[in-house]
Steps between C-alpha positions, in 0.01 A plus 500: 500500500489205738200654677311528171569134421380391844187711463428342162560151641263575787234625257539184289463281807192693614343460156569126506351476849188690391461272199541192719245628752255569218552149362445353848175695545382382159585138584314524832195640320515228237541236771195631687296496179606143425419391855152648466449323165615169644270544797205566271586186300509290817181640650169346409300711260245587769769646726636706213153639432445575869834679521420707193160590640660612825750706305215670317347586835187289461363296786388143442198570723349755261203400288616465144352733246491432129810712466683297768410176325618643169828606663538154654447342158761731352738412785447130431566552129815690585609222736434242229711702257772533764493123558536436127792742476667345806463148366641607163791668677568190709492282186737737322745484791495119506 
């Protein structure tokens, strides 16, 4: 009977450890996301656009086509919307 109780206690502790490890992974992921958001807030808009272009695999040396210009305009609109959302969030926190 004592062995069964110890086995159950060990299983409970393992479950708690797994839950804690999962929570830690989630916190690290959330922290990394927040760091990236803060970095994008601090960067000038041009750097943010350049970073996004690099992420999309485009080179700044390529001649822009109409489609590239349209995509850039959409990126700028998205950045403007992001800036508005960020400023509203900062005001709400204050």
